[in-house]
C-alpha positions in Angstrom: 20.3 8.0 15.1 18.3 6.1 17.7 16.3 3.2 16.3 13.2 4.6 18.1 13.6 7.9 16.4 14.2 6.3 13.0 11.1 4.1 13.4 8.9 7.1 14.2 10.1 9.1 11.2 9.8 6.1 8.9 6.2 5.2 10.0 5.1 8.8 10.2 5.8 9.1 6.4 4.2 5.8 5.6 1.1 6.7 7.5 0.7 10.1 5.7 1.3 8.4 2.4 -1.3 5.7 3.2 -3.9 8.3 4.1 -3.4 10.0 0.7 -3.6 6.7 -1.2 -6.8 5.6 0.6 -8.3 9.0 -0.3 -7.2 8.6 -4.0 -8.7 5.1 -4.2 -12.0 6.3 -2.7 -12.2 9.1 -5.2 -11.6 6.7 -8.0 -14.3 4.4 -6.8 -16.8 7.4 -6.7 -15.9 8.0 -10.4 -16.5 4.4 -11.3 -19.8 4.4 -9.4 -20.9 7.3 -11.7 -19.7 5.4 -14.8 -22.1 2.6 -13.9 -20.7 -0.4 -15.6 -20.0 -2.3 -12.4 -22.7 -2.9 -9.7 -22.3 -0.7 -6.7 -22.1 -3.6 -4.3 -19.3 -5.3 -6.1 -17.5 -1.9 -6.7 -17.5 -0.9 -3.0 -16.6 -4.4 -1.9 -13.6 -4.3 -4.3 -12.4 -1.1 -2.7 -12.4 -2.8 0.8 -10.7 -5.9 -0.6 -8.0 -3.8 -2.3 -6.7 -2.7 1.1 -7.1 -6.2 2.6 -9.8 -5.2 5.1 -12.6 -7.4 3.9 -12.7 -9.7 7.0 -12.8 -6.8 9.5 -15.3 -4.9 7.5 -17.7 -7.7 6.9 -17.4 -8.9 10.5 -18.5 -5.5 11.8 -20.5 -3.9 9.0 -21.9 -6.7 6.7 -22.8 -5.8 3.2 -20.6 -3.2 1.5 -22.2 0.0 0.3 -21.0 3.5 -0.3 -21.9 5.0 3.0 -20.5 2.2 5.1 -17.3 1.9 3.1 -16.6 5.6 3.2 -17.2 5.7 7.0 -15.0 2.6 7.4 -12.1 3.8 5.3 -12.2 7.5 6.2 -13.2 7.7 9.9 -13.2 4.3 11.7 -10.5 4.5 14.4 -10.7 0.7 14.8 -9.5 0.3 11.2 -5.7 0.6 11.0 -5.9 1.7 7.4 -8.5 4.4 7.8 -7.5 8.0 7.0 -8.4 9.1 10.6 -6.2 6.4 12.1 -3.3 7.2 9.8 -3.3 10.9 10.6 -3.7 10.2 14.3 -0.7 7.8 14.3 1.3 10.1 12.1 0.7 13.0 14.5 1.7 10.9 17.5 4.9 9.9 15.8 5.6 13.5 14.8 5.1 14.6 18.4 7.5 11.9 19.6 10.3 13.1 17.3 9.4 16.8 17.4 13.0 17.8 17.7 13.9 16.0 14.5 11.4 17.6 12.2 10.9 21.2 11.2 8.2 23.4 12.8 6.5 23.8 9.5 6.2 20.1 9.1 4.8 19.6 12.6 2.3 22.3 11.9 1.1 20.7 8.7 0.7 17.3 10.2 -1.1 18.7 13.2 -3.4 20.8 10.9 -4.2 17.7 8.8 -5.0 15.7 11.8 -7.4 18.4 13.1 -9.1 18.7 9.7 -9.8 15.0 9.6 -11.1 15.1 13.2 -13.4 18.0 12.3 -14.7 16.1 9.2 -15.4 13.0 11.3 -17.5 15.0 13.6 -19.5 16.5 10.7 -19.9 13.2 8.9 -23.5 12.1 8.4 -23.3 9.7 5.5 -22.9 12.2 2.7 -22.9 10.7 -0.8 -20.1 12.5 -2.5 -17.3 13.6 0.0 -15.0 14.9 -2.7 -14.1 18.1 -0.8 -12.9 16.0 2.1 -10.9 13.7 -0.1 -9.3 16.6 -1.9 -8.3 18.1 1.5 -6.7 14.8 2.6 -4.6 14.7 -0.6 -3.7 18.3 -0.4 -2.6 17.9 3.3 -0.5 14.9 2.4 1.2 16.7 -0.5 1.9 19.8 1.7 3.5 17.6 4.4 5.7 15.9 1.8 6.7 19.2 0.2 7.4 20.9 3.5 9.5 17.9 4.6 11.6 18.1 1.4 12.0 21.8 1.6 12.6 22.4 5.4 14.5 19.2 6.6 18.1 18.6 6.1 18.5 15.6 3.7 20.4 13.5 6.2 19.5 10.2 7.9 16.1 11.3 9.2 15.0 12.6 5.8 16.1 9.3 4.1 14.3 7.2 6.6 11.2 9.3 5.9 11.5 9.0 2.2 12.2 5.2 2.5 9.0 4.7 4.3 6.9 6.9 2.0 8.2 5.1 -1.1 7.7 1.6 0.3 4.1 2.5 1.1 3.5 4.2 -2.3 4.8 1.1 -4.2 2.5 -1.1 -2.2 -0.6 1.0 -2.8 0.1 1.5 -6.5 0.2 -2.3 -6.9 -3.0 -2.7 -4.9 -4.9 -0.2 -7.1 -3.7 -2.1 -10.2 -5.1 -5.3 -8.7 -8.6 -3.9 -8.2 -9.8 -5.5 -11.4 -9.4 -8.9 -9.8 -12.1 -8.1 -7.2 -14.6 -7.0 -9.9 -14.7 -10.7 -11.0 -17.5 -12.9 -9.6 -14.9 -15.6 -8.8 -13.1 -13.3 -6.4 -16.1 -13.4 -4.1 -14.9 -16.7 -2.7 -12.0 -15.0 -1.0 -14.2 -12.8 1.2 -16.7 -14.1 3.8 -20.3 -13.5 2.8 -21.8 -10.4 4.3 -23.4 -11.0 7.7 -21.7 -14.3 8.4 -19.9 -15.1 11.6 -16.1 -15.7 11.5 -12.9 -15.3 13.3 -12.1 -11.8 12.1 -11.8 -9.3 14.8 -11.3 -5.5 14.9 -7.8 -4.3 15.0 -6.6 -1.9 17.6 -5.7 1.5 16.2 -2.3 1.3 17.8 -1.3 -1.6 15.4 -1.1 0.8 12.5 2.7 0.6 12.8 2.7 -3.0 11.5 -0.7 -3.5 9.9 0.2 -6.2 7.4 1.7 -9.6 8.0 4.7 -10.5 5.9 3.2 -13.8 4.8 0.3 -12.3 2.8 -0.8 -8.7 3.2 -4.5 -8.2 2.8 -5.4 -11.9 2.5 -8.2 -13.5 4.5 -7.4 -17.0 3.2 -6.5 -19.7 5.7 -2.8 -20.5 5.8 -3.5 -24.1 5.0 -4.6 -23.1 1.5 -1.3 -21.4 0.5 0.8 -22.7 -2.3 4.2 -21.8 -3.5 4.5 -19.7 -6.7 7.6 -20.1 -8.8 7.3 -16.9 -10.7 9.2 -13.9 -9.3 10.4 -15.9 -6.2 14.0 -17.1 -7.0 13.4 -19.9 -4.6 12.2 -17.7 -1.7 9.4 -19.0 0.4 7.0 -16.5 -1.0 3.4 -17.9 -1.3 0.0 -16.9 -2.5 -3.3 -18.5 -1.7 -3.8 -21.6 -3.9 -7.4 -20.7 -4.6 -6.2 -17.3 -5.8 -3.6 -18.8 -8.1 -6.0 -21.3 -9.6 -8.8 -18.8 -10.3 -6.4 -16.1 -11.6 -4.8 -18.7 -13.9 -8.2 -19.8 -15.2 -8.8 -16.1 -16.1 -5.4 -15.4 -17.5 -6.3 -16.3 -21.1 -9.2 -13.9 -21.3 -8.7 -11.3 -23.9 -9.9 -8.5 -21.7 -11.3 -9.2 -18.1 -14.2 -7.4 -16.6 -13.0 -3.9 -15.6 -10.7 -3.7 -18.6 -12.2 -1.0 -20.6 -10.7 2.5 -21.2 -13.0 4.3 -18.8 -12.1 2.1 -15.8 -8.4 2.0 -16.6 -8.4 5.8 -16.9 -9.9 5.8 -13.4 -7.0 3.7 -12.2 -4.6 6.2 -13.7 -6.4 9.1 -12.1 -6.0 7.4 -8.7 -2.3 7.8 -9.2 -2.5 11.3 -10.8 -1.0 9.6 -13.8 -3.4 10.1 -16.6 -1.7 13.2 -18.1 1.8 11.7 -18.0 0.5 8.4 -19.3 -1.2 10.1 -22.3 2.0 11.9 -23.2 3.8 8.6 -23.4 1.2 6.2 -24.7 -1.8 8.1 -26.0 -4.9 5.8 -25.9 -5.7 4.0 -22.6 -5.3 0.2 -22.6 -4.9 -2.3 -19.9 -1.5 -3.5 -21.1 0.0 0.0 -21.3 -1.5 1.1 -18.0 0.1 -1.8 -16.2 3.4 -1.3 -17.9 3.4 2.4 -17.0 2.5 2.0 -13.3 4.7 -1.0 -12.7 7.9 -0.5 -14.9 8.2 3.2 -15.6 11.5 4.6 -14.1 10.5 8.3 -14.2 6.9 8.6 -12.9 6.9 9.2 -9.2 4.1 6.8 -8.4 5.2 3.9 -10.6 6.4 0.9 -8.6 9.7 0.8 -10.3 10.5 4.4 -9.6 9.5 4.0 -6.0 11.9 1.0 -5.5 14.8 2.8 -7.2 14.5 5.8 -5.0 13.8 3.8 -1.9 17.0 1.8 -2.5 18.9 5.1 -2.9 17.7 6.2 0.5 18.5 2.8 2.1 22.0 2.9 0.7 22.5 6.5 1.9 21.6 5.3 5.4 23.8 2.3 5.4 26.7 3.6 3.3 26.3 0.7 0.9 26.6 0.6 -2.8 24.2 -0.7 -5.5 24.9 -4.2 -6.7 26.1 -5.4 -3.3 24.6 -5.8 0.1 25.7 -5.8 3.8 22.3 -6.6 5.4 19.0 -8.3 4.7 17.2 -5.1 4.0 19.6 -4.2 1.2 19.4 -7.7 -0.2 15.7 -8.0 -0.4 15.0 -4.5 -1.6 17.8 -4.7 -4.2 16.6 -8.0 -5.4 13.0 -6.8 -5.9 14.2 -3.6 -7.6 16.4 -5.7 -10.0 13.3 -7.8 -10.9 11.7 -4.7 -12.2 14.9 -3.6 -13.9 14.9 -6.7 -16.1 11.2 -7.6 -16.1 8.7 -7.1 -18.9 5.0 -6.5 -19.3 4.7 -9.8 -21.2 6.0 -11.7 -18.2 3.4 -10.0 -16.0 0.4 -10.5 -18.2 1.1 -14.0 -19.7 2.9 -15.6 -16.8 1.2 -18.2 -14.5 -1.8 -16.5 -12.8 -1.5 -13.3 -14.9 -1.6 -9.8 -13.4 -3.2 -10.8 -10.1 -0.5 -13.5 -9.4 2.3 -11.0 -10.2 0.8 -8.4 -7.9 0.3 -10.9 -5.1 3.9 -12.0 -5.3 5.2 -8.4 -5.6 3.3 -7.3 -2.5 4.6 -10.2 -0.4 8.2 -9.6 -1.5 7.7 -5.9 -0.7 6.4 -6.9 2.7 9.4 -9.1 3.3 11.7 -6.2 2.4 9.7 -4.0 4.9 10.2 -6.6 7.6 13.9 -6.7 6.9 14.1 -2.9 7.3 12.3 -3.3 10.6 14.6 -6.1 11.8 17.8 -4.2 10.6 17.1 -0.8 12.0 14.2 -0.8 14.4 13.9 -4.1 16.2 14.9 -4.3 19.9 17.9 -6.6 20.4 19.2 -8.2 23.6 22.2 -6.5 25.3 24.8 -7.5 27.8 25.6 -11.1 28.7 22.5 -12.4 27.1 23.5 -11.0 23.8 27.1 -12.3 24.2 25.9 -15.8 24.9 23.6 -15.7 21.9 20.4 -15.8 23.9 17.4 -14.7 21.9 19.2 -15.0 18.6 17.0 -16.1 15.7 
């Protein structure tokens, strides 16, 4: 398969999955706003911070509130993580590889894109856009179902599943980390509303690679980064020093702000996990929710499940075998999957920096695996004499 075709299929699925997860997080935030235990300003700011968009949002919109955040995350075409941008990019990728996907899949992607466009034209700052969010989730699930049912499960399908599961693992971890942004201490990581700064709006075409490998979603200056020993195996994975210090200072709290059953139930709802969780654990608690959404091997939105299935697709593409690697993508993804194979909830909650530090390290390692997938399969390489002479080699 051509690398260009593989890249389009991979990112098309990531973009559809991203749109669905943004819709899920927005719906969860609406539920928490009704619950009323967290101030609305902090709640909506936490949603923006969860997706790493705080610098862009505050540069262009200032104070976070419900109407502005919904507009920004749903319809803003200058936001690479918005639902509208994701569907537009997914449709363009689908159009590019029209001969590789089924007619039914193309029709569902096109229909989803048009529905989002129509909703954007009707948007007037409504307070509870649940019908729109339900439509986004339904469209994404239809596309995924049609893809599985109407495409041959060959290389193209595996590239699509690989992209979808990498994206899903990332967004599940981000939703789990939302409690960090409920804390007053977290406000230091985002520029105050209305202040001037270096943040600039991102062109919509950059949706293909929206997150840097050295710290997805962080607005902290690179000079303040510190190495974290936990979950690194000596890799040059870093998290902001200020993040690590504040997270560590809160790691001994019995139950942080945002830790009650109602709010953790909302986190489960954002992953459609509440029913399956209750079958396994019963009462909702912070510890069990984190364990379920990080380590469970059988729930489709748990990070561990996503990595297991993503590695299966990667090995199906390369012809490799589990427990060995022939390229950097297999090494990084396999290493991260093995961390969850042998990890425990106690290591996550009582380790240095607690849950937030673990999530930060997980996201960066996942981004490194994503970068390795890009370099292995999609990156343009020099050809001819330049390649033979080693020109341009890294």
